[in-house]
MARNU-735383 format. One record per residue (C-alpha): residue in three letters; x, y, z. Coordinates in nm, 3 decimals. Layout:
MARNU-735383
{node "ALA" {X Y Z}}
...
END
This chain:
MARNU-735383
{node "UNK" {7.426 12.706 12.268}}
{node "UNK" {7.155 12.875 12.081}}
{node "UNK" {6.817 12.890 12.174}}
{node "UNK" {6.506 12.734 11.971}}
{node "UNK" {6.495 12.436 11.840}}
{node "UNK" {6.844 12.429 11.649}}
{node "UNK" {7.083 12.349 11.914}}
{node "UNK" {7.415 12.456 11.873}}
{node "UNK" {7.730 12.314 12.052}}
{node "UNK" {8.070 12.514 12.058}}
{node "UNK" {8.309 12.235 12.053}}
{node "UNK" {8.723 12.248 12.074}}
{node "UNK" {8.867 11.986 11.847}}
{node "UNK" {9.241 11.935 12.011}}
{node "UNK" {9.364 11.762 11.664}}
{node "UNK" {9.239 12.118 11.474}}
{node "UNK" {9.356 12.307 11.776}}
{node "UNK" {9.051 12.554 11.732}}
{node "UNK" {8.679 12.588 11.814}}
{node "UNK" {8.432 12.515 11.576}}
{node "UNK" {8.000 12.532 11.614}}
{node "UNK" {7.787 12.280 11.540}}
{node "UNK" {7.450 12.111 11.523}}
{node "UNK" {7.390 11.903 11.859}}
{node "UNK" {7.277 11.624 11.686}}
{node "UNK" {7.577 11.595 11.461}}
{node "UNK" {7.774 11.602 11.795}}
{node "UNK" {7.581 11.309 11.911}}
{node "UNK" {7.656 11.101 11.599}}
{node "UNK" {8.025 11.159 11.627}}
{node "UNK" {8.055 11.058 11.992}}
{node "UNK" {7.809 10.771 11.928}}
{node "UNK" {8.052 10.637 11.661}}
{node "UNK" {8.318 10.605 11.888}}
{node "UNK" {8.052 10.477 12.186}}
{node "UNK" {7.934 10.167 12.064}}
{node "UNK" {7.952 9.948 11.692}}
{node "UNK" {7.757 10.114 11.404}}
{node "UNK" {7.638 9.747 11.355}}
{node "UNK" {7.454 9.744 11.718}}
{node "UNK" {7.099 9.658 11.692}}
{node "UNK" {6.929 10.007 11.626}}
{node "UNK" {6.751 10.037 11.938}}
{node "UNK" {7.057 9.998 12.120}}
{node "UNK" {7.221 10.250 11.931}}
{node "UNK" {6.925 10.507 12.006}}
{node "UNK" {6.948 10.430 12.392}}
{node "UNK" {7.322 10.506 12.375}}
{node "UNK" {7.238 10.821 12.167}}
{node "UNK" {7.004 10.933 12.411}}
{node "UNK" {7.251 10.930 12.706}}
{node "UNK" {7.525 11.065 12.502}}
{node "UNK" {7.284 11.340 12.423}}
{node "UNK" {7.197 11.370 12.786}}
{node "UNK" {7.557 11.394 12.909}}
{node "UNK" {7.646 11.686 12.653}}
{node "UNK" {7.341 11.921 12.749}}
{node "UNK" {7.407 11.819 13.096}}
{node "UNK" {7.715 12.025 13.063}}
{node "UNK" {7.596 12.327 12.929}}
{node "UNK" {7.590 12.610 13.107}}
{node "UNK" {7.225 12.680 13.026}}
{node "UNK" {7.160 12.344 13.226}}
{node "UNK" {7.378 12.475 13.506}}
{node "UNK" {7.655 12.303 13.371}}
{node "UNK" {8.005 12.410 13.407}}
{node "UNK" {8.108 12.415 12.981}}
{node "UNK" {8.457 12.304 12.888}}
{node "UNK" {8.679 12.430 13.171}}
{node "UNK" {9.005 12.354 12.971}}
{node "UNK" {8.925 12.564 12.673}}
{node "UNK" {8.744 12.953 12.740}}
{node "UNK" {8.411 12.970 12.552}}
{node "UNK" {8.394 12.604 12.465}}
{node "UNK" {8.079 12.407 12.576}}
{node "UNK" {8.314 12.088 12.503}}
{node "UNK" {8.635 11.935 12.381}}
{node "UNK" {8.728 11.633 12.280}}
{node "UNK" {9.118 11.628 12.418}}
{node "UNK" {9.007 11.440 12.685}}
{node "UNK" {8.936 11.709 12.955}}
{node "UNK" {8.558 11.666 12.863}}
{node "UNK" {8.530 11.373 12.672}}
{node "UNK" {8.755 11.154 12.374}}
{node "UNK" {8.638 11.079 12.064}}
{node "UNK" {8.700 11.058 11.682}}
{node "UNK" {8.633 11.342 11.448}}
{node "UNK" {8.423 11.266 11.113}}
{node "UNK" {8.727 11.303 10.879}}
{node "UNK" {8.920 11.041 11.122}}
{node "UNK" {8.618 10.819 11.122}}
{node "UNK" {8.639 10.814 10.716}}
{node "UNK" {8.949 10.707 10.755}}
{node "UNK" {8.896 10.424 11.006}}
{node "UNK" {8.583 10.295 10.840}}
{node "UNK" {8.725 10.316 10.483}}
{node "UNK" {8.462 10.194 10.239}}
{node "UNK" {8.193 10.126 10.491}}
{node "UNK" {8.191 10.460 10.602}}
{node "UNK" {7.876 10.592 10.464}}
{node "UNK" {7.654 10.287 10.548}}
{node "UNK" {7.782 10.299 10.936}}
{node "UNK" {7.790 10.712 10.944}}
{node "UNK" {7.423 10.654 10.792}}
{node "UNK" {7.304 10.446 11.091}}
{node "UNK" {7.477 10.631 11.329}}
{node "UNK" {7.299 10.942 11.203}}
{node "UNK" {6.947 10.779 11.173}}
{node "UNK" {7.016 10.692 11.609}}
{node "UNK" {7.082 11.018 11.674}}
{node "UNK" {6.787 11.182 11.462}}
{node "UNK" {6.544 10.931 11.567}}
{node "UNK" {6.637 11.092 11.957}}
{node "UNK" {6.631 11.426 11.821}}
{node "UNK" {6.592 11.673 12.131}}
{node "UNK" {6.540 11.404 12.358}}
{node "UNK" {6.699 11.364 12.718}}
{node "UNK" {6.692 11.159 13.038}}
{node "UNK" {6.587 11.305 13.333}}
{node "UNK" {6.545 11.311 13.713}}
{node "UNK" {6.309 11.631 13.851}}
{node "UNK" {6.350 11.794 13.524}}
{node "UNK" {6.714 11.807 13.523}}
{node "UNK" {6.952 11.575 13.321}}
{node "UNK" {7.093 11.240 13.483}}
{node "UNK" {7.493 11.180 13.508}}
{node "UNK" {7.446 10.904 13.195}}
{node "UNK" {7.673 10.617 13.314}}
{node "UNK" {7.753 10.337 13.078}}
{node "UNK" {7.982 10.051 13.039}}
{node "UNK" {8.063 9.756 12.779}}
{node "UNK" {7.897 9.484 12.996}}
{node "UNK" {7.820 9.425 13.351}}
{node "UNK" {7.829 9.057 13.357}}
{node "UNK" {7.539 8.941 13.550}}
{node "UNK" {7.433 9.276 13.761}}
{node "UNK" {7.482 9.665 13.725}}
{node "UNK" {7.604 9.831 14.010}}
{node "UNK" {7.450 10.065 14.282}}
{node "UNK" {7.635 10.398 14.245}}
{node "UNK" {7.729 10.412 14.643}}
{node "UNK" {7.945 10.089 14.587}}
{node "UNK" {8.124 10.258 14.316}}
{node "UNK" {8.117 10.618 14.332}}
{node "UNK" {8.064 10.660 14.702}}
{node "UNK" {7.740 10.832 14.718}}
{node "UNK" {7.379 10.708 14.666}}
{node "UNK" {7.198 10.791 14.342}}
{node "UNK" {6.843 10.720 14.324}}
{node "UNK" {6.842 10.615 13.995}}
{node "UNK" {7.153 10.446 13.953}}
{node "UNK" {7.020 10.106 14.114}}
{node "UNK" {7.139 9.755 14.124}}
{node "UNK" {6.936 9.554 13.855}}
{node "UNK" {7.000 9.222 13.724}}
{node "UNK" {7.096 9.136 13.351}}
{node "UNK" {7.172 8.839 13.149}}
{node "UNK" {7.097 8.985 12.845}}
{node "UNK" {7.480 9.033 12.833}}
{node "UNK" {7.551 8.644 12.879}}
{node "UNK" {7.677 8.609 12.489}}
{node "UNK" {7.918 8.942 12.520}}
{node "UNK" {8.277 8.842 12.456}}
{node "UNK" {8.364 9.014 12.793}}
{node "UNK" {8.085 8.791 13.004}}
{node "UNK" {8.409 8.565 13.129}}
{node "UNK" {8.764 8.704 13.062}}
{node "UNK" {9.105 8.598 13.208}}
{node "UNK" {9.406 8.741 13.233}}
{node "UNK" {9.739 8.576 13.334}}
{node "UNK" {9.942 8.850 13.609}}
{node "UNK" {10.268 8.776 13.697}}
{node "UNK" {10.441 8.806 14.032}}
{node "UNK" {10.634 9.112 13.943}}
{node "UNK" {10.357 9.302 13.816}}
{node "UNK" {10.128 9.235 14.084}}
{node "UNK" {10.378 9.402 14.324}}
{node "UNK" {10.479 9.669 14.045}}
{node "UNK" {10.093 9.751 14.039}}
{node "UNK" {9.967 9.716 14.353}}
{node "UNK" {10.280 9.854 14.562}}
{node "UNK" {10.352 9.566 14.722}}
{node "UNK" {10.634 9.306 14.789}}
{node "UNK" {10.514 8.922 14.849}}
{node "UNK" {10.774 8.710 15.020}}
{node "UNK" {10.966 8.471 14.810}}
{node "UNK" {10.960 8.109 14.880}}
{node "UNK" {11.224 7.886 14.951}}
{node "UNK" {11.321 7.495 15.004}}
{node "UNK" {11.215 7.484 15.369}}
{node "UNK" {10.905 7.790 15.367}}
{node "UNK" {10.655 7.837 15.111}}
{node "UNK" {10.309 7.995 15.130}}
{node "UNK" {9.984 7.818 15.175}}
{node "UNK" {9.752 7.833 14.869}}
{node "UNK" {9.373 7.776 15.013}}
{node "UNK" {9.222 7.527 14.848}}
{node "UNK" {9.514 7.421 14.622}}
{node "UNK" {9.792 7.378 14.869}}
{node "UNK" {9.747 7.422 15.247}}
{node "UNK" {9.787 7.214 15.602}}
{node "UNK" {10.138 7.193 15.521}}
{node "UNK" {10.345 7.018 15.820}}
{node "UNK" {10.733 7.040 15.841}}
{node "UNK" {10.990 6.888 16.075}}
{node "UNK" {11.238 7.121 16.263}}
{node "UNK" {11.460 7.109 15.960}}
{node "UNK" {11.232 7.209 15.715}}
{node "UNK" {11.115 6.901 15.561}}
{node "UNK" {10.776 6.828 15.448}}
{node "UNK" {10.609 6.540 15.661}}
{node "UNK" {10.232 6.596 15.536}}
{node "UNK" {10.045 6.851 15.301}}
{node "UNK" {9.730 6.875 15.135}}
{node "UNK" {9.717 6.948 14.802}}
{node "UNK" {9.376 6.983 14.599}}
{node "UNK" {9.212 6.885 14.862}}
{node "UNK" {9.419 6.525 14.893}}
{node "UNK" {9.644 6.443 15.192}}
{node "UNK" {10.016 6.338 15.104}}
{node "UNK" {10.293 6.247 15.291}}
{node "UNK" {10.574 6.468 15.171}}
{node "UNK" {10.774 6.189 15.095}}
{node "UNK" {10.507 6.044 14.849}}
{node "UNK" {10.499 6.427 14.681}}
{node "UNK" {10.874 6.356 14.660}}
{node "UNK" {10.865 6.062 14.465}}
{node "UNK" {10.553 6.110 14.265}}
{node "UNK" {10.697 6.478 14.152}}
{node "UNK" {11.042 6.341 14.085}}
{node "UNK" {11.145 6.595 14.345}}
{node "UNK" {11.541 6.574 14.510}}
{node "UNK" {11.418 6.609 14.868}}
{node "UNK" {11.118 6.652 15.062}}
{node "UNK" {11.246 6.990 15.166}}
{node "UNK" {11.082 7.172 14.895}}
{node "UNK" {10.913 7.499 14.860}}
{node "UNK" {10.708 7.622 14.582}}
{node "UNK" {10.619 7.983 14.457}}
{node "UNK" {10.330 8.069 14.201}}
{node "UNK" {10.486 8.230 13.921}}
{node "UNK" {10.136 8.366 13.750}}
{node "UNK" {9.794 8.457 13.878}}
{node "UNK" {9.548 8.346 13.623}}
{node "UNK" {9.250 8.609 13.718}}
{node "UNK" {8.907 8.565 13.619}}
{node "UNK" {8.663 8.811 13.576}}
{node "UNK" {8.314 8.886 13.471}}
{node "UNK" {8.207 9.179 13.249}}
{node "UNK" {8.347 9.498 13.158}}
{node "UNK" {8.341 9.835 13.310}}
{node "UNK" {8.231 10.023 13.593}}
{node "UNK" {7.899 9.819 13.618}}
{node "UNK" {7.681 10.165 13.665}}
{node "UNK" {7.412 10.250 13.431}}
{node "UNK" {7.354 10.095 13.104}}
{node "UNK" {7.513 9.769 12.990}}
{node "UNK" {7.560 9.840 12.623}}
{node "UNK" {7.585 9.474 12.527}}
{node "UNK" {7.262 9.374 12.761}}
{node "UNK" {7.106 9.671 12.563}}
{node "UNK" {7.210 9.538 12.237}}
{node "UNK" {7.052 9.177 12.360}}
{node "UNK" {6.779 9.336 12.471}}
{node "UNK" {6.696 9.515 12.175}}
{node "UNK" {6.714 9.210 11.958}}
{node "UNK" {6.452 9.061 12.200}}
{node "UNK" {6.228 9.354 12.073}}
{node "UNK" {6.288 9.619 12.345}}
{node "UNK" {6.291 9.968 12.228}}
{node "UNK" {6.529 10.222 12.332}}
{node "UNK" {6.302 10.365 12.579}}
{node "UNK" {6.226 10.037 12.755}}
{node "UNK" {6.611 9.982 12.727}}
{node "UNK" {6.686 10.321 12.944}}
{node "UNK" {6.381 10.278 13.194}}
{node "UNK" {6.512 9.903 13.275}}
{node "UNK" {6.888 10.021 13.339}}
{node "UNK" {6.781 10.354 13.494}}
{node "UNK" {6.538 10.328 13.810}}
{node "UNK" {6.291 10.620 13.827}}
{node "UNK" {6.388 10.817 13.524}}
{node "UNK" {6.189 11.018 13.251}}
{node "UNK" {6.257 11.098 12.882}}
{node "UNK" {6.171 11.446 12.828}}
{node "UNK" {6.252 11.705 12.537}}
{node "UNK" {6.531 11.938 12.586}}
{node "UNK" {6.414 12.267 12.804}}
{node "UNK" {6.273 12.525 12.549}}
{node "UNK" {6.493 12.828 12.564}}
{node "UNK" {6.306 13.188 12.446}}
{node "UNK" {6.491 13.337 12.226}}
{node "UNK" {6.418 13.698 12.405}}
{node "UNK" {6.449 13.498 12.764}}
{node "UNK" {6.732 13.322 12.734}}
{node "UNK" {6.782 13.336 13.114}}
{node "UNK" {6.458 13.205 13.193}}
{node "UNK" {6.499 12.978 13.496}}
{node "UNK" {6.779 13.161 13.634}}
{node "UNK" {6.814 13.331 13.996}}
{node "UNK" {7.037 13.591 14.100}}
{node "UNK" {7.097 13.804 14.424}}
{node "UNK" {7.197 14.143 14.367}}
{node "UNK" {7.361 14.273 14.681}}
{node "UNK" {7.366 14.700 14.669}}
{node "UNK" {7.688 14.759 14.906}}
{node "UNK" {7.632 14.971 15.225}}
{node "UNK" {7.312 15.165 15.263}}
{node "UNK" {7.173 15.406 15.534}}
{node "UNK" {7.455 15.483 15.794}}
{node "UNK" {7.663 15.186 15.696}}
{node "UNK" {7.890 15.362 15.503}}
{node "UNK" {7.957 15.749 15.414}}
{node "UNK" {8.232 15.661 15.113}}
{node "UNK" {8.173 15.944 14.887}}
{node "UNK" {8.412 16.139 14.600}}
{node "UNK" {8.535 16.466 14.638}}
{node "UNK" {8.223 16.591 14.434}}
{node "UNK" {7.994 16.473 14.692}}
{node "UNK" {7.889 16.153 14.484}}
{node "UNK" {7.789 15.867 14.746}}
{node "UNK" {7.866 15.523 14.700}}
{node "UNK" {7.604 15.352 14.846}}
{node "UNK" {7.348 15.550 14.604}}
{node "UNK" {7.568 15.437 14.304}}
{node "UNK" {7.562 15.103 14.417}}
{node "UNK" {7.161 15.089 14.412}}
{node "UNK" {7.166 15.270 14.123}}
{node "UNK" {7.366 14.993 13.915}}
{node "UNK" {7.215 14.717 14.078}}
{node "UNK" {6.896 14.842 14.039}}
{node "UNK" {6.961 14.838 13.626}}
{node "UNK" {7.157 14.547 13.578}}
{node "UNK" {6.842 14.408 13.763}}
{node "UNK" {6.587 14.531 13.508}}
{node "UNK" {6.769 14.395 13.238}}
{node "UNK" {6.827 14.045 13.380}}
{node "UNK" {6.454 14.016 13.442}}
{node "UNK" {6.396 14.113 13.074}}
{node "UNK" {6.622 13.863 13.019}}
{node "UNK" {6.381 13.631 13.203}}
{node "UNK" {6.582 13.579 13.509}}
{node "UNK" {6.426 13.582 13.885}}
{node "UNK" {6.628 13.882 14.067}}
{node "UNK" {6.603 13.943 14.448}}
{node "UNK" {6.779 14.244 14.564}}
{node "UNK" {6.926 14.279 14.940}}
{node "UNK" {6.780 14.663 15.007}}
{node "UNK" {6.554 14.805 14.759}}
{node "UNK" {6.642 15.194 14.918}}
{node "UNK" {6.846 15.374 15.107}}
{node "UNK" {6.848 15.168 15.430}}
{node "UNK" {7.089 14.955 15.639}}
{node "UNK" {7.076 14.606 15.574}}
{node "UNK" {7.371 14.400 15.833}}
{node "UNK" {7.588 14.185 15.653}}
{node "UNK" {7.482 13.875 15.828}}
{node "UNK" {7.127 13.940 15.701}}
{node "UNK" {7.267 13.967 15.339}}
{node "UNK" {7.433 13.658 15.364}}
{node "UNK" {7.127 13.480 15.538}}
{node "UNK" {6.898 13.633 15.204}}
{node "UNK" {7.162 13.449 14.980}}
{node "UNK" {7.144 13.114 15.169}}
{node "UNK" {6.756 13.162 15.182}}
{node "UNK" {6.713 13.194 14.824}}
{node "UNK" {7.010 12.992 14.662}}
{node "UNK" {7.021 13.163 14.382}}
{node "UNK" {7.272 13.064 14.102}}
{node "UNK" {7.489 13.363 14.159}}
{node "UNK" {7.537 13.644 14.422}}
{node "UNK" {7.681 13.941 14.317}}
{node "UNK" {7.764 14.218 14.521}}
{node "UNK" {7.799 14.561 14.343}}
{node "UNK" {8.065 14.822 14.543}}
{node "UNK" {8.300 15.085 14.474}}
{node "UNK" {8.645 15.156 14.635}}
{node "UNK" {8.767 15.487 14.819}}
{node "UNK" {9.113 15.537 14.934}}
{node "UNK" {9.318 15.878 15.041}}
{node "UNK" {9.510 15.844 14.690}}
{node "UNK" {9.303 16.026 14.431}}
{node "UNK" {9.513 15.895 14.154}}
{node "UNK" {9.414 15.500 14.173}}
{node "UNK" {9.136 15.401 13.940}}
{node "UNK" {9.009 15.063 13.791}}
{node "UNK" {8.796 14.770 13.821}}
{node "UNK" {8.825 14.510 14.096}}
{node "UNK" {8.656 14.150 14.088}}
{node "UNK" {8.674 13.909 14.402}}
{node "UNK" {8.581 13.543 14.461}}
{node "UNK" {8.632 13.332 14.712}}
{node "UNK" {8.887 13.062 14.704}}
{node "UNK" {8.814 12.703 14.518}}
{node "UNK" {8.520 12.911 14.346}}
{node "UNK" {8.564 12.781 13.999}}
{node "UNK" {8.232 12.914 13.897}}
{node "UNK" {8.277 13.231 14.078}}
{node "UNK" {8.641 13.256 13.919}}
{node "UNK" {8.494 13.198 13.532}}
{node "UNK" {8.195 13.462 13.574}}
{node "UNK" {8.385 13.688 13.721}}
{node "UNK" {8.650 13.693 13.420}}
{node "UNK" {8.358 13.704 13.176}}
{node "UNK" {8.251 14.021 13.359}}
{node "UNK" {8.567 14.195 13.371}}
{node "UNK" {8.603 14.133 12.994}}
{node "UNK" {8.289 14.279 12.892}}
{node "UNK" {8.299 14.575 13.143}}
{node "UNK" {8.636 14.675 12.959}}
{node "UNK" {8.455 14.648 12.636}}
{node "UNK" {8.145 14.846 12.744}}
{node "UNK" {8.266 15.100 12.961}}
{node "UNK" {8.649 15.095 12.906}}
{node "UNK" {8.713 15.029 13.252}}
{node "UNK" {9.077 14.975 13.383}}
{node "UNK" {9.085 14.592 13.438}}
{node "UNK" {9.250 14.519 13.796}}
{node "UNK" {9.212 14.180 13.763}}
{node "UNK" {9.006 13.884 13.919}}
{node "UNK" {9.134 13.791 14.250}}
{node "UNK" {9.073 13.557 14.555}}
{node "UNK" {8.971 13.701 14.897}}
{node "UNK" {8.851 13.614 15.225}}
{node "UNK" {8.573 13.876 15.218}}
{node "UNK" {8.297 13.803 15.510}}
{node "UNK" {7.993 13.789 15.219}}
{node "UNK" {8.207 13.562 14.992}}
{node "UNK" {8.284 13.337 15.288}}
{node "UNK" {7.967 13.324 15.447}}
{node "UNK" {7.719 13.313 15.136}}
{node "UNK" {7.742 12.920 15.077}}
{node "UNK" {7.676 12.988 14.640}}
{node "UNK" {7.950 13.093 14.416}}
{node "UNK" {7.980 13.484 14.493}}
{node "UNK" {8.164 13.776 14.349}}
{node "UNK" {8.214 14.152 14.465}}
{node "UNK" {8.242 14.366 14.220}}
{node "UNK" {8.428 14.660 14.321}}
{node "UNK" {8.395 14.880 14.001}}
{node "UNK" {8.574 15.197 14.022}}
{node "UNK" {8.714 15.414 14.286}}
{node "UNK" {8.492 15.685 14.335}}
{node "UNK" {8.805 15.858 14.503}}
{node "UNK" {8.936 15.953 14.182}}
{node "UNK" {8.756 16.246 14.063}}
{node "UNK" {8.776 16.151 13.710}}
{node "UNK" {8.591 15.787 13.801}}
{node "UNK" {8.346 16.002 14.019}}
{node "UNK" {8.242 16.207 13.704}}
{node "UNK" {8.186 15.889 13.513}}
{node "UNK" {7.957 15.763 13.756}}
{node "UNK" {7.775 16.086 13.768}}
{node "UNK" {7.645 16.012 13.411}}
{node "UNK" {7.356 15.759 13.372}}
{node "UNK" {7.487 15.676 13.039}}
{node "UNK" {7.812 15.524 13.224}}
{node "UNK" {7.627 15.342 13.492}}
{node "UNK" {7.376 15.171 13.251}}
{node "UNK" {7.733 15.083 13.027}}
{node "UNK" {7.841 14.903 13.341}}
{node "UNK" {7.535 14.732 13.413}}
{node "UNK" {7.555 14.628 13.055}}
{node "UNK" {7.901 14.477 13.092}}
{node "UNK" {7.795 14.263 13.367}}
{node "UNK" {7.435 14.156 13.220}}
{node "UNK" {7.710 14.049 12.874}}
{node "UNK" {7.934 13.884 13.136}}
{node "UNK" {7.659 13.654 13.301}}
{node "UNK" {7.541 13.605 12.933}}
{node "UNK" {7.874 13.486 12.799}}
{node "UNK" {7.904 13.251 13.134}}
{node "UNK" {7.550 13.100 13.016}}
{node "UNK" {7.661 13.042 12.656}}
{node "UNK" {7.454 13.293 12.534}}
{node "UNK" {7.668 13.522 12.346}}
END
């Protein structure tokens, strides 16, 4: 995503096997065309465009979203991992001669809501929507298991005229068994299930003959049923061959009812009123402004220069101390991050000892976006060199950032990539936010020690880490 008014999204198209950069509003229009009929009322289309834009922005790293997890470097993909929609070329083929008219309506809805998203506490909401609620939307805890304050049930009969208001579907016994993973006991001439309200209060003799039975709320003798239905015997059973299931509405029922929104729009409601009706306590705000020279504004980092004081005596053959190098690189990195608008805390500012427990406590108290611990290795074998980065098992964001940092440290400083790995170190385990331990080099290697004596090399290291952070947040 670029900064300023012209928001550019990096989109991976599965059908093209490649990534393209496109304006946010054009992407909103493409998704809108796949989510709502262009024939819907314009105010309903605007409401849907607003929710689509909110969903895209919510996914962007600059809003603490995860970006596309399937394709590195992409903000979103259309392969189904993020979303699935038709490209403009596919829409042209689908709509034929009416393409331009329909696309113009779609673009009008997207551009009419340009720059707007739906937020709670300045954060984009999860913009749920569904085709038809059938009379009332749902509370979030009844669908996704947890309470979301803006996803509260609202009554809605606006969608009454929708073709989804009431539906029927005939389901065979075999399909019920297959789909639900159950086995339904079959009837025989002397045994059969009661179906409350249809067939119940069944009385048989010892031989299985029906003596009395209630059908449709009326009582019969078995012999009467035999005669009236032309059965061979009063020893009879029954099996329902098909269930006719009636359902009201379509979809999960969370958030905006699309057909309800369309009916509200036809009654004169604007798109803002529609959004506020279906989402409780939300605001419609502008996309956060990102200053070009402050791309990390709003981000918080804790940098942890390893060791300090008498905590460690790791040093190279030339006398270079690990604790000093850790602090120098951390301060260089902090200066660069602050220059980009980030808030940066250091666990130590001088040659003082800070207990591991205190370092973890600082991270947990401040709750930064990332906790980054700076270290150097030292072992007996002086020939070993290279950079290692560690993250805690299951920390997908730490793994993603670690990969970006490693790539740029290689590019900027020429470090040897010894891998981004899972580890169970105390800091990674005890700090309850995404965390990394950077083992930048082996101070026990004379060649690496010589490099680390140069301020230019340390600056290259700090720059590589910074560029990795910028890539993670979509800044490069």
